PDB file as gemmi writes it, atoms N, CA and C in Angstrom:
CRYST1    1.000    1.000    1.000  90.00  90.00  90.00 P 1                      
ATOM      1  N   UNK A   1      18.232   0.065 -30.426  1.00  0.00           N  
ATOM      2  CA  UNK A   1      16.817   0.568 -30.169  1.00  0.00           C  
ATOM      3  C   UNK A   1      15.987  -0.571 -29.406  1.00  0.00           C  
ATOM      4  N   UNK A   2      16.250  -1.840 -29.742  1.00  0.00           N  
ATOM      5  CA  UNK A   2      15.557  -2.889 -29.077  1.00  0.00           C  
ATOM      6  C   UNK A   2      15.956  -2.906 -27.579  1.00  0.00           C  
ATOM      7  N   UNK A   3      17.228  -2.727 -27.258  1.00  0.00           N  
ATOM      8  CA  UNK A   3      17.738  -2.639 -25.964  1.00  0.00           C  
ATOM      9  C   UNK A   3      17.053  -1.504 -25.127  1.00  0.00           C  
ATOM     10  N   UNK A   4      17.023  -0.325 -25.779  1.00  0.00           N  
ATOM     11  CA  UNK A   4      16.347   0.789 -25.107  1.00  0.00           C  
ATOM     12  C   UNK A   4      14.908   0.484 -24.755  1.00  0.00           C  
ATOM     13  N   UNK A   5      14.201  -0.177 -25.763  1.00  0.00           N  
ATOM     14  CA  UNK A   5      12.827  -0.614 -25.526  1.00  0.00           C  
ATOM     15  C   UNK A   5      12.642  -1.470 -24.372  1.00  0.00           C  
ATOM     16  N   UNK A   6      13.491  -2.483 -24.314  1.00  0.00           N  
ATOM     17  CA  UNK A   6      13.532  -3.480 -23.244  1.00  0.00           C  
ATOM     18  C   UNK A   6      13.792  -2.840 -21.858  1.00  0.00           C  
ATOM     19  N   UNK A   7      14.743  -1.916 -21.811  1.00  0.00           N  
ATOM     20  CA  UNK A   7      15.004  -1.273 -20.493  1.00  0.00           C  
ATOM     21  C   UNK A   7      13.888  -0.332 -20.083  1.00  0.00           C  
ATOM     22  N   UNK A   8      13.282   0.462 -21.044  1.00  0.00           N  
ATOM     23  CA  UNK A   8      12.234   1.220 -20.617  1.00  0.00           C  
ATOM     24  C   UNK A   8      10.982   0.452 -20.179  1.00  0.00           C  
ATOM     25  N   UNK A   9      10.734  -0.636 -20.816  1.00  0.00           N  
ATOM     26  CA  UNK A   9       9.597  -1.502 -20.512  1.00  0.00           C  
ATOM     27  C   UNK A   9       9.880  -2.091 -19.009  1.00  0.00           C  
ATOM     28  N   UNK A  10      10.996  -2.521 -18.723  1.00  0.00           N  
ATOM     29  CA  UNK A  10      11.370  -3.076 -17.416  1.00  0.00           C  
ATOM     30  C   UNK A  10      11.101  -1.906 -16.290  1.00  0.00           C  
ATOM     31  N   UNK A  11      11.602  -0.707 -16.574  1.00  0.00           N  
ATOM     32  CA  UNK A  11      11.336   0.462 -15.690  1.00  0.00           C  
ATOM     33  C   UNK A  11       9.997   0.735 -15.557  1.00  0.00           C  
ATOM     34  N   UNK A  12       9.138   0.702 -16.537  1.00  0.00           N  
ATOM     35  CA  UNK A  12       7.700   1.023 -16.422  1.00  0.00           C  
ATOM     36  C   UNK A  12       7.016  -0.043 -15.655  1.00  0.00           C  
ATOM     37  N   UNK A  13       7.379  -1.228 -15.800  1.00  0.00           N  
ATOM     38  CA  UNK A  13       6.729  -2.386 -15.074  1.00  0.00           C  
ATOM     39  C   UNK A  13       7.074  -2.284 -13.645  1.00  0.00           C  
ATOM     40  N   UNK A  14       8.299  -1.914 -13.257  1.00  0.00           N  
ATOM     41  CA  UNK A  14       8.746  -1.724 -11.928  1.00  0.00           C  
ATOM     42  C   UNK A  14       7.918  -0.559 -11.282  1.00  0.00           C  
ATOM     43  N   UNK A  15       7.698   0.441 -11.935  1.00  0.00           N  
ATOM     44  CA  UNK A  15       6.926   1.643 -11.361  1.00  0.00           C  
ATOM     45  C   UNK A  15       5.460   1.295 -11.098  1.00  0.00           C  
ATOM     46  N   UNK A  16       4.909   0.465 -12.001  1.00  0.00           N  
ATOM     47  CA  UNK A  16       3.509   0.092 -11.837  1.00  0.00           C  
ATOM     48  C   UNK A  16       3.303  -0.698 -10.533  1.00  0.00           C  
ATOM     49  N   UNK A  17       4.255  -1.440 -10.034  1.00  0.00           N  
ATOM     50  CA  UNK A  17       4.177  -2.271  -8.873  1.00  0.00           C  
ATOM     51  C   UNK A  17       4.389  -1.612  -7.614  1.00  0.00           C  
ATOM     52  N   UNK A  18       4.985  -0.406  -7.657  1.00  0.00           N  
ATOM     53  CA  UNK A  18       5.443   0.318  -6.338  1.00  0.00           C  
ATOM     54  C   UNK A  18       4.262   0.531  -5.345  1.00  0.00           C  
ATOM     55  N   UNK A  19       4.618   0.366  -4.118  1.00  0.00           N  
ATOM     56  CA  UNK A  19       3.941   0.773  -2.962  1.00  0.00           C  
ATOM     57  C   UNK A  19       2.663  -0.118  -2.616  1.00  0.00           C  
ATOM     58  N   UNK A  20       2.519  -1.162  -3.214  1.00  0.00           N  
ATOM     59  CA  UNK A  20       1.456  -1.998  -2.937  1.00  0.00           C  
ATOM     60  C   UNK A  20       1.939  -3.314  -2.279  1.00  0.00           C  
ATOM     61  N   UNK A  21       3.099  -3.499  -2.263  1.00  0.00           N  
ATOM     62  CA  UNK A  21       3.716  -4.682  -1.453  1.00  0.00           C  
ATOM     63  C   UNK A  21       4.183  -4.068  -0.197  1.00  0.00           C  
ATOM     64  N   UNK A  22       3.489  -4.503   0.936  1.00  0.00           N  
ATOM     65  CA  UNK A  22       3.729  -3.873   2.224  1.00  0.00           C  
ATOM     66  C   UNK A  22       4.199  -4.915   3.228  1.00  0.00           C  
ATOM     67  N   UNK A  23       4.876  -4.430   4.284  1.00  0.00           N  
ATOM     68  CA  UNK A  23       5.346  -5.252   5.367  1.00  0.00           C  
ATOM     69  C   UNK A  23       5.036  -4.446   6.712  1.00  0.00           C  
ATOM     70  N   UNK A  24       4.443  -5.285   7.657  1.00  0.00           N  
ATOM     71  CA  UNK A  24       4.117  -4.658   8.966  1.00  0.00           C  
ATOM     72  C   UNK A  24       5.321  -4.775   9.945  1.00  0.00           C  
ATOM     73  N   UNK A  25       5.793  -3.755  10.352  1.00  0.00           N  
ATOM     74  CA  UNK A  25       6.986  -3.697  11.215  1.00  0.00           C  
ATOM     75  C   UNK A  25       6.512  -3.712  12.740  1.00  0.00           C  
ATOM     76  N   UNK A  26       7.395  -3.962  13.596  1.00  0.00           N  
ATOM     77  CA  UNK A  26       7.102  -4.065  15.021  1.00  0.00           C  
ATOM     78  C   UNK A  26       7.193  -2.788  15.720  1.00  0.00           C  
ATOM     79  N   UNK A  27       8.061  -1.870  15.149  1.00  0.00           N  
ATOM     80  CA  UNK A  27       8.336  -0.544  15.974  1.00  0.00           C  
ATOM     81  C   UNK A  27       8.043   0.596  14.994  1.00  0.00           C  
ATOM     82  N   UNK A  28       7.663   1.661  15.472  1.00  0.00           N  
ATOM     83  CA  UNK A  28       7.202   2.883  14.772  1.00  0.00           C  
ATOM     84  C   UNK A  28       8.432   3.504  14.015  1.00  0.00           C  
ATOM     85  N   UNK A  29       9.618   3.388  14.600  1.00  0.00           N  
ATOM     86  CA  UNK A  29      10.768   4.029  13.924  1.00  0.00           C  
ATOM     87  C   UNK A  29      11.295   3.222  12.755  1.00  0.00           C  
ATOM     88  N   UNK A  30      10.735   2.037  12.546  1.00  0.00           N  
ATOM     89  CA  UNK A  30      11.156   1.200  11.389  1.00  0.00           C  
ATOM     90  C   UNK A  30      10.287   1.479  10.170  1.00  0.00           C  
ATOM     91  N   UNK A  31       9.097   2.205  10.423  1.00  0.00           N  
ATOM     92  CA  UNK A  31       8.100   2.311   9.380  1.00  0.00           C  
ATOM     93  C   UNK A  31       8.326   3.511   8.532  1.00  0.00           C  
ATOM     94  N   UNK A  32       7.723   3.351   7.228  1.00  0.00           N  
ATOM     95  CA  UNK A  32       7.730   4.435   6.308  1.00  0.00           C  
ATOM     96  C   UNK A  32       6.394   5.227   6.628  1.00  0.00           C  
ATOM     97  N   UNK A  33       5.363   4.535   6.968  1.00  0.00           N  
ATOM     98  CA  UNK A  33       3.973   5.087   7.118  1.00  0.00           C  
ATOM     99  C   UNK A  33       3.407   4.474   8.335  1.00  0.00           C  
ATOM    100  N   UNK A  34       2.800   5.335   9.260  1.00  0.00           N  
ATOM    101  CA  UNK A  34       1.961   4.868  10.366  1.00  0.00           C  
ATOM    102  C   UNK A  34       0.519   4.805  10.019  1.00  0.00           C  
ATOM    103  N   UNK A  35      -0.060   3.705  10.367  1.00  0.00           N  
ATOM    104  CA  UNK A  35      -1.408   3.349   9.744  1.00  0.00           C  
ATOM    105  C   UNK A  35      -2.421   3.076  11.026  1.00  0.00           C  
ATOM    106  N   UNK A  36      -3.504   3.463  10.834  1.00  0.00           N  
ATOM    107  CA  UNK A  36      -4.708   3.134  11.787  1.00  0.00           C  
ATOM    108  C   UNK A  36      -5.844   2.536  11.028  1.00  0.00           C  
ATOM    109  N   UNK A  37      -6.385   1.467  11.504  1.00  0.00           N  
ATOM    110  CA  UNK A  37      -7.389   0.756  10.918  1.00  0.00           C  
ATOM    111  C   UNK A  37      -8.703   1.297  11.593  1.00  0.00           C  
ATOM    112  N   UNK A  38      -9.655   1.973  10.803  1.00  0.00           N  
ATOM    113  CA  UNK A  38     -10.864   2.536  11.384  1.00  0.00           C  
ATOM    114  C   UNK A  38     -11.933   1.464  11.389  1.00  0.00           C  
ATOM    115  N   UNK A  39     -12.970   1.800  12.102  1.00  0.00           N  
ATOM    116  CA  UNK A  39     -14.126   0.856  12.234  1.00  0.00           C  
ATOM    117  C   UNK A  39     -15.121   0.991  11.085  1.00  0.00           C  
ATOM    118  N   UNK A  40     -15.182   2.244  10.519  1.00  0.00           N  
ATOM    119  CA  UNK A  40     -16.306   2.427   9.483  1.00  0.00           C  
ATOM    120  C   UNK A  40     -15.554   2.939   8.204  1.00  0.00           C  
ATOM    121  N   UNK A  41     -16.079   2.561   7.139  1.00  0.00           N  
ATOM    122  CA  UNK A  41     -15.576   2.898   5.717  1.00  0.00           C  
ATOM    123  C   UNK A  41     -15.525   4.338   5.486  1.00  0.00           C  
ATOM    124  N   UNK A  42     -16.415   5.144   5.978  1.00  0.00           N  
ATOM    125  CA  UNK A  42     -16.454   6.609   5.709  1.00  0.00           C  
ATOM    126  C   UNK A  42     -15.434   7.335   6.523  1.00  0.00           C  
ATOM    127  N   UNK A  43     -14.684   6.718   7.523  1.00  0.00           N  
ATOM    128  CA  UNK A  43     -13.586   7.273   8.216  1.00  0.00           C  
ATOM    129  C   UNK A  43     -12.278   7.168   7.631  1.00  0.00           C  
ATOM    130  N   UNK A  44     -12.119   6.275   6.561  1.00  0.00           N  
ATOM    131  CA  UNK A  44     -10.926   5.882   6.025  1.00  0.00           C  
ATOM    132  C   UNK A  44     -10.482   6.942   4.903  1.00  0.00           C  
ATOM    133  N   UNK A  45      -9.112   7.061   4.814  1.00  0.00           N  
ATOM    134  CA  UNK A  45      -8.537   7.577   3.715  1.00  0.00           C  
ATOM    135  C   UNK A  45      -8.396   6.733   2.483  1.00  0.00           C  
ATOM    136  N   UNK A  46      -8.180   5.358   2.815  1.00  0.00           N  
ATOM    137  CA  UNK A  46      -7.991   4.516   1.802  1.00  0.00           C  
ATOM    138  C   UNK A  46      -8.710   3.108   2.199  1.00  0.00           C  
ATOM    139  N   UNK A  47      -9.492   2.584   1.248  1.00  0.00           N  
ATOM    140  CA  UNK A  47     -10.108   1.332   1.465  1.00  0.00           C  
ATOM    141  C   UNK A  47      -9.143   0.286   0.855  1.00  0.00           C  
ATOM    142  N   UNK A  48      -8.775  -0.810   1.647  1.00  0.00           N  
ATOM    143  CA  UNK A  48      -7.726  -1.717   1.277  1.00  0.00           C  
ATOM    144  C   UNK A  48      -8.302  -3.044   1.171  1.00  0.00           C  
ATOM    145  N   UNK A  49      -7.923  -3.759   0.062  1.00  0.00           N  
ATOM    146  CA  UNK A  49      -8.201  -5.206  -0.102  1.00  0.00           C  
ATOM    147  C   UNK A  49      -6.983  -6.033  -0.063  1.00  0.00           C  
ATOM    148  N   UNK A  50      -6.860  -7.026   0.798  1.00  0.00           N  
ATOM    149  CA  UNK A  50      -5.687  -7.795   0.894  1.00  0.00           C  
ATOM    150  C   UNK A  50      -5.780  -8.859  -0.197  1.00  0.00           C  
ATOM    151  N   UNK A  51      -4.714  -8.823  -1.096  1.00  0.00           N  
ATOM    152  CA  UNK A  51      -4.675  -9.838  -2.197  1.00  0.00           C  
ATOM    153  C   UNK A  51      -3.823 -11.041  -1.792  1.00  0.00           C  
ATOM    154  N   UNK A  52      -4.073 -12.140  -2.315  1.00  0.00           N  
ATOM    155  CA  UNK A  52      -3.435 -13.422  -1.890  1.00  0.00           C  
ATOM    156  C   UNK A  52      -2.040 -13.663  -2.598  1.00  0.00           C  
ATOM    157  N   UNK A  53      -1.866 -13.021  -3.683  1.00  0.00           N  
ATOM    158  CA  UNK A  53      -0.578 -13.326  -4.371  1.00  0.00           C  
ATOM    159  C   UNK A  53       0.087 -11.945  -4.788  1.00  0.00           C  
ATOM    160  N   UNK A  54       1.335 -11.957  -4.780  1.00  0.00           N  
ATOM    161  CA  UNK A  54       2.155 -10.747  -4.942  1.00  0.00           C  
ATOM    162  C   UNK A  54       1.799 -10.150  -6.398  1.00  0.00           C  
ATOM    163  N   UNK A  55       1.592 -10.883  -7.463  1.00  0.00           N  
ATOM    164  CA  UNK A  55       1.318 -10.317  -8.738  1.00  0.00           C  
ATOM    165  C   UNK A  55      -0.033  -9.758  -8.955  1.00  0.00           C  
ATOM    166  N   UNK A  56      -1.027  -9.792  -7.777  1.00  0.00           N  
ATOM    167  CA  UNK A  56      -2.254  -9.332  -7.900  1.00  0.00           C  
ATOM    168  C   UNK A  56      -2.212  -7.851  -7.227  1.00  0.00           C  
ATOM    169  N   UNK A  57      -1.067  -7.475  -6.653  1.00  0.00           N  
ATOM    170  CA  UNK A  57      -1.025  -6.170  -5.912  1.00  0.00           C  
ATOM    171  C   UNK A  57      -1.151  -5.027  -6.984  1.00  0.00           C  
ATOM    172  N   UNK A  58      -1.862  -4.017  -6.537  1.00  0.00           N  
ATOM    173  CA  UNK A  58      -2.263  -2.985  -7.565  1.00  0.00           C  
ATOM    174  C   UNK A  58      -1.230  -2.007  -7.637  1.00  0.00           C  
ATOM    175  N   UNK A  59      -1.433  -0.929  -8.285  1.00  0.00           N  
ATOM    176  CA  UNK A  59      -0.584   0.293  -8.432  1.00  0.00           C  
ATOM    177  C   UNK A  59      -1.163   1.435  -7.647  1.00  0.00           C  
ATOM    178  N   UNK A  60      -1.022   1.460  -6.379  1.00  0.00           N  
ATOM    179  CA  UNK A  60      -1.485   2.476  -5.498  1.00  0.00           C  
ATOM    180  C   UNK A  60      -3.108   2.726  -5.667  1.00  0.00           C  
ATOM    181  N   UNK A  61      -3.716   1.515  -5.659  1.00  0.00           N  
ATOM    182  CA  UNK A  61      -5.116   1.548  -5.759  1.00  0.00           C  
ATOM    183  C   UNK A  61      -5.917   0.807  -4.689  1.00  0.00           C  
ATOM    184  N   UNK A  62      -5.120   0.478  -3.575  1.00  0.00           N  
ATOM    185  CA  UNK A  62      -5.740  -0.155  -2.412  1.00  0.00           C  
ATOM    186  C   UNK A  62      -5.645  -1.639  -2.385  1.00  0.00           C  
ATOM    187  N   UNK A  63      -5.042  -2.283  -3.303  1.00  0.00           N  
ATOM    188  CA  UNK A  63      -4.863  -3.708  -3.335  1.00  0.00           C  
ATOM    189  C   UNK A  63      -3.426  -4.064  -2.883  1.00  0.00           C  
ATOM    190  N   UNK A  64      -3.362  -4.492  -1.572  1.00  0.00           N  
ATOM    191  CA  UNK A  64      -2.117  -4.659  -0.871  1.00  0.00           C  
ATOM    192  C   UNK A  64      -1.746  -6.212  -0.721  1.00  0.00           C  
ATOM    193  N   UNK A  65      -0.524  -6.466  -0.944  1.00  0.00           N  
ATOM    194  CA  UNK A  65       0.070  -7.745  -0.722  1.00  0.00           C  
ATOM    195  C   UNK A  65       1.008  -7.641   0.517  1.00  0.00           C  
ATOM    196  N   UNK A  66       0.814  -8.328   1.566  1.00  0.00           N  
ATOM    197  CA  UNK A  66       1.640  -8.260   2.754  1.00  0.00           C  
ATOM    198  C   UNK A  66       2.725  -9.365   2.582  1.00  0.00           C  
ATOM    199  N   UNK A  67       4.021  -8.815   2.496  1.00  0.00           N  
ATOM    200  CA  UNK A  67       5.207  -9.621   2.299  1.00  0.00           C  
ATOM    201  C   UNK A  67       5.597 -10.393   3.586  1.00  0.00           C  
ATOM    202  N   UNK A  68       6.384 -11.387   3.309  1.00  0.00           N  
ATOM    203  CA  UNK A  68       6.798 -12.061   4.432  1.00  0.00           C  
ATOM    204  C   UNK A  68       8.011 -11.526   5.063  1.00  0.00           C  
ATOM    205  N   UNK A  69       8.844 -10.789   4.319  1.00  0.00           N  
ATOM    206  CA  UNK A  69      10.083 -10.112   4.794  1.00  0.00           C  
ATOM    207  C   UNK A  69      10.029  -8.603   4.427  1.00  0.00           C  
ATOM    208  N   UNK A  70      10.653  -7.839   5.204  1.00  0.00           N  
ATOM    209  CA  UNK A  70      10.738  -6.395   5.018  1.00  0.00           C  
ATOM    210  C   UNK A  70      11.391  -5.999   3.819  1.00  0.00           C  
ATOM    211  N   UNK A  71      12.491  -6.728   3.434  1.00  0.00           N  
ATOM    212  CA  UNK A  71      13.197  -6.374   2.171  1.00  0.00           C  
ATOM    213  C   UNK A  71      12.421  -6.533   0.855  1.00  0.00           C  
ATOM    214  N   UNK A  72      11.360  -7.327   0.957  1.00  0.00           N  
ATOM    215  CA  UNK A  72      10.457  -7.552  -0.272  1.00  0.00           C  
ATOM    216  C   UNK A  72       9.411  -6.431  -0.411  1.00  0.00           C  
ATOM    217  N   UNK A  73       9.254  -5.573   0.595  1.00  0.00           N  
ATOM    218  CA  UNK A  73       8.200  -4.637   0.502  1.00  0.00           C  
ATOM    219  C   UNK A  73       8.600  -3.332  -0.069  1.00  0.00           C  
ATOM    220  N   UNK A  74       7.601  -2.707  -0.625  1.00  0.00           N  
ATOM    221  CA  UNK A  74       7.902  -1.328  -1.221  1.00  0.00           C  
ATOM    222  C   UNK A  74       7.683  -0.244  -0.056  1.00  0.00           C  
ATOM    223  N   UNK A  75       6.813  -0.583   0.879  1.00  0.00           N  
ATOM    224  CA  UNK A  75       6.585   0.296   2.017  1.00  0.00           C  
ATOM    225  C   UNK A  75       6.400  -0.481   3.275  1.00  0.00           C  
ATOM    226  N   UNK A  76       7.029   0.004   4.410  1.00  0.00           N  
ATOM    227  CA  UNK A  76       6.908  -0.646   5.666  1.00  0.00           C  
ATOM    228  C   UNK A  76       5.879   0.108   6.518  1.00  0.00           C  
ATOM    229  N   UNK A  77       4.978  -0.662   7.032  1.00  0.00           N  
ATOM    230  CA  UNK A  77       3.921  -0.011   7.858  1.00  0.00           C  
ATOM    231  C   UNK A  77       4.000  -0.323   9.277  1.00  0.00           C  
ATOM    232  N   UNK A  78       3.562   0.641  10.084  1.00  0.00           N  
ATOM    233  CA  UNK A  78       3.375   0.466  11.508  1.00  0.00           C  
ATOM    234  C   UNK A  78       1.969   0.704  11.957  1.00  0.00           C  
ATOM    235  N   UNK A  79       1.264  -0.243  12.502  1.00  0.00           N  
ATOM    236  CA  UNK A  79      -0.206  -0.127  12.840  1.00  0.00           C  
ATOM    237  C   UNK A  79      -0.191   0.542  14.239  1.00  0.00           C  
ATOM    238  N   UNK A  80      -0.663   1.823  14.385  1.00  0.00           N  
ATOM    239  CA  UNK A  80      -0.653   2.465  15.612  1.00  0.00           C  
ATOM    240  C   UNK A  80      -2.002   2.219  16.390  1.00  0.00           C  
ATOM    241  N   UNK A  81      -1.979   2.511  17.591  1.00  0.00           N  
ATOM    242  CA  UNK A  81      -3.028   2.295  18.515  1.00  0.00           C  
ATOM    243  C   UNK A  81      -4.175   3.425  18.497  1.00  0.00           C  
ATOM    244  N   UNK A  82      -3.743   4.539  18.231  1.00  0.00           N  
ATOM    245  CA  UNK A  82      -4.697   5.615  18.176  1.00  0.00           C  
ATOM    246  C   UNK A  82      -4.704   6.339  16.900  1.00  0.00           C  
ATOM    247  N   UNK A  83      -5.989   6.754  16.498  1.00  0.00           N  
ATOM    248  CA  UNK A  83      -6.123   7.429  15.236  1.00  0.00           C  
ATOM    249  C   UNK A  83      -5.296   8.737  14.990  1.00  0.00           C  
ATOM    250  N   UNK A  84      -5.026   9.441  16.109  1.00  0.00           N  
ATOM    251  CA  UNK A  84      -4.260  10.755  15.930  1.00  0.00           C  
ATOM    252  C   UNK A  84      -2.833  10.437  15.805  1.00  0.00           C  
ATOM    253  N   UNK A  85      -2.358   9.270  15.842  1.00  0.00           N  
ATOM    254  CA  UNK A  85      -0.859   8.886  15.647  1.00  0.00           C  
ATOM    255  C   UNK A  85      -0.648   8.571  14.182  1.00  0.00           C  
ATOM    256  N   UNK A  86      -1.679   8.341  13.401  1.00  0.00           N  
ATOM    257  CA  UNK A  86      -1.565   7.799  12.061  1.00  0.00           C  
ATOM    258  C   UNK A  86      -1.275   8.877  10.983  1.00  0.00           C  
ATOM    259  N   UNK A  87      -0.522   8.366   9.902  1.00  0.00           N  
ATOM    260  CA  UNK A  87      -0.406   9.187   8.815  1.00  0.00           C  
ATOM    261  C   UNK A  87      -1.514   8.872   7.771  1.00  0.00           C  
ATOM    262  N   UNK A  88      -2.009   7.678   7.880  1.00  0.00           N  
ATOM    263  CA  UNK A  88      -2.994   7.117   6.959  1.00  0.00           C  
ATOM    264  C   UNK A  88      -4.014   6.263   7.672  1.00  0.00           C  
ATOM    265  N   UNK A  89      -5.336   6.601   7.426  1.00  0.00           N  
ATOM    266  CA  UNK A  89      -6.355   5.697   8.036  1.00  0.00           C  
ATOM    267  C   UNK A  89      -7.004   4.807   6.948  1.00  0.00           C  
ATOM    268  N   UNK A  90      -6.983   3.498   7.300  1.00  0.00           N  
ATOM    269  CA  UNK A  90      -7.471   2.587   6.259  1.00  0.00           C  
ATOM    270  C   UNK A  90      -8.685   1.828   6.788  1.00  0.00           C  
ATOM    271  N   UNK A  91      -9.384   1.213   5.932  1.00  0.00           N  
ATOM    272  CA  UNK A  91     -10.544   0.268   6.166  1.00  0.00           C  
ATOM    273  C   UNK A  91     -10.347  -0.959   5.317  1.00  0.00           C  
ATOM    274  N   UNK A  92     -10.316  -1.980   5.885  1.00  0.00           N  
ATOM    275  CA  UNK A  92     -10.291  -3.382   5.070  1.00  0.00           C  
ATOM    276  C   UNK A  92     -11.605  -3.737   4.562  1.00  0.00           C  
ATOM    277  N   UNK A  93     -11.680  -3.926   3.142  1.00  0.00           N  
ATOM    278  CA  UNK A  93     -12.960  -4.351   2.565  1.00  0.00           C  
ATOM    279  C   UNK A  93     -12.908  -5.764   2.147  1.00  0.00           C  
ATOM    280  N   UNK A  94     -14.090  -6.272   1.885  1.00  0.00           N  
ATOM    281  CA  UNK A  94     -14.214  -7.766   1.557  1.00  0.00           C  
ATOM    282  C   UNK A  94     -14.087  -8.182   0.184  1.00  0.00           C  
ATOM    283  N   UNK A  95     -14.278  -7.062  -0.730  1.00  0.00           N  
ATOM    284  CA  UNK A  95     -14.126  -7.329  -2.163  1.00  0.00           C  
ATOM    285  C   UNK A  95     -13.247  -6.514  -2.878  1.00  0.00           C  
ATOM    286  N   UNK A  96     -12.472  -6.913  -3.871  1.00  0.00           N  
ATOM    287  CA  UNK A  96     -11.441  -6.203  -4.554  1.00  0.00           C  
ATOM    288  C   UNK A  96     -12.031  -4.921  -5.206  1.00  0.00           C  
ATOM    289  N   UNK A  97     -13.238  -5.020  -5.793  1.00  0.00           N  
ATOM    290  CA  UNK A  97     -13.761  -3.749  -6.470  1.00  0.00           C  
ATOM    291  C   UNK A  97     -14.155  -2.675  -5.531  1.00  0.00           C  
ATOM    292  N   UNK A  98     -14.027  -2.915  -4.183  1.00  0.00           N  
ATOM    293  CA  UNK A  98     -14.417  -1.773  -3.235  1.00  0.00           C  
ATOM    294  C   UNK A  98     -13.079  -1.074  -2.875  1.00  0.00           C  
ATOM    295  N   UNK A  99     -11.935  -1.564  -3.186  1.00  0.00           N  
ATOM    296  CA  UNK A  99     -10.627  -0.967  -2.778  1.00  0.00           C  
ATOM    297  C   UNK A  99     -10.559   0.400  -3.548  1.00  0.00           C  
ATOM    298  N   UNK A 100      -9.919   1.346  -2.935  1.00  0.00           N  
ATOM    299  CA  UNK A 100      -9.633   2.609  -3.459  1.00  0.00           C  
ATOM    300  C   UNK A 100      -9.434   3.772  -2.469  1.00  0.00           C  
ATOM    301  N   UNK A 101      -9.090   4.862  -3.084  1.00  0.00           N  
ATOM    302  CA  UNK A 101      -8.776   6.031  -2.283  1.00  0.00           C  
ATOM    303  C   UNK A 101     -10.190   6.856  -2.014  1.00  0.00           C  
ATOM    304  N   UNK A 102     -10.409   7.321  -0.788  1.00  0.00           N  
ATOM    305  CA  UNK A 102     -11.455   8.126  -0.469  1.00  0.00           C  
ATOM    306  C   UNK A 102     -10.866   9.584  -0.259  1.00  0.00           C  
ATOM    307  N   UNK A 103      -9.575   9.674   0.162  1.00  0.00           N  
ATOM    308  CA  UNK A 103      -8.968  10.966   0.419  1.00  0.00           C  
ATOM    309  C   UNK A 103      -7.711  10.916  -0.433  1.00  0.00           C  
ATOM    310  N   UNK A 104      -7.814  11.505  -1.678  1.00  0.00           N  
ATOM    311  CA  UNK A 104      -6.708  11.424  -2.651  1.00  0.00           C  
ATOM    312  C   UNK A 104      -5.585  12.289  -2.133  1.00  0.00           C  
ATOM    313  N   UNK A 105      -5.776  13.248  -1.212  1.00  0.00           N  
ATOM    314  CA  UNK A 105      -4.588  14.121  -0.771  1.00  0.00           C  
ATOM    315  C   UNK A 105      -3.585  13.315   0.029  1.00  0.00           C  
ATOM    316  N   UNK A 106      -3.848  12.079   0.407  1.00  0.00           N  
ATOM    317  CA  UNK A 106      -2.894  11.172   1.108  1.00  0.00           C  
ATOM    318  C   UNK A 106      -2.266  10.122   0.140  1.00  0.00           C  
ATOM    319  N   UNK A 107      -2.681  10.268  -1.044  1.00  0.00           N  
ATOM    320  CA  UNK A 107      -2.182   9.166  -2.146  1.00  0.00           C  
ATOM    321  C   UNK A 107      -0.680   9.242  -2.231  1.00  0.00           C  
ATOM    322  N   UNK A 108      -0.026  10.377  -1.952  1.00  0.00           N  
ATOM    323  CA  UNK A 108       1.355  10.527  -2.190  1.00  0.00           C  
ATOM    324  C   UNK A 108       2.107   9.650  -1.213  1.00  0.00           C  
ATOM    325  N   UNK A 109       1.512   9.278  -0.074  1.00  0.00           N  
ATOM    326  CA  UNK A 109       2.238   8.535   1.002  1.00  0.00           C  
ATOM    327  C   UNK A 109       2.689   7.123   0.431  1.00  0.00           C  
ATOM    328  N   UNK A 110       1.935   6.574  -0.533  1.00  0.00           N  
ATOM    329  CA  UNK A 110       2.276   5.246  -1.045  1.00  0.00           C  
ATOM    330  C   UNK A 110       2.989   5.232  -2.306  1.00  0.00           C  
ATOM    331  N   UNK A 111       3.589   6.348  -2.799  1.00  0.00           N  
ATOM    332  CA  UNK A 111       4.302   6.439  -4.031  1.00  0.00           C  
ATOM    333  C   UNK A 111       5.822   6.236  -3.686  1.00  0.00           C  
TER     334      UNK A 111                                                      
END                                                                             
């Protein structure tokens, strides 16, 4: 029973960390998601706050940690040049409490 509890706890902790460790790739065909950074908050699907440490990354709530290597990331991103090429539009915010989804219909992209 104790082993089952330990395994389920590890699995749940792993699920909570998904999709917020990201890596920026050089080519579109390497990416899981194509992202465009908008100029204004009201144009974004997701407001993103860049955290300094990996353990601060959220659980699909807009708190992103950019990894140094692609294999450390849950999602690989390619930043596109034009808005119409993007799967997801983001806006970088200055404070952690501003992060979050504006368009929840796109939330599935980061699971």
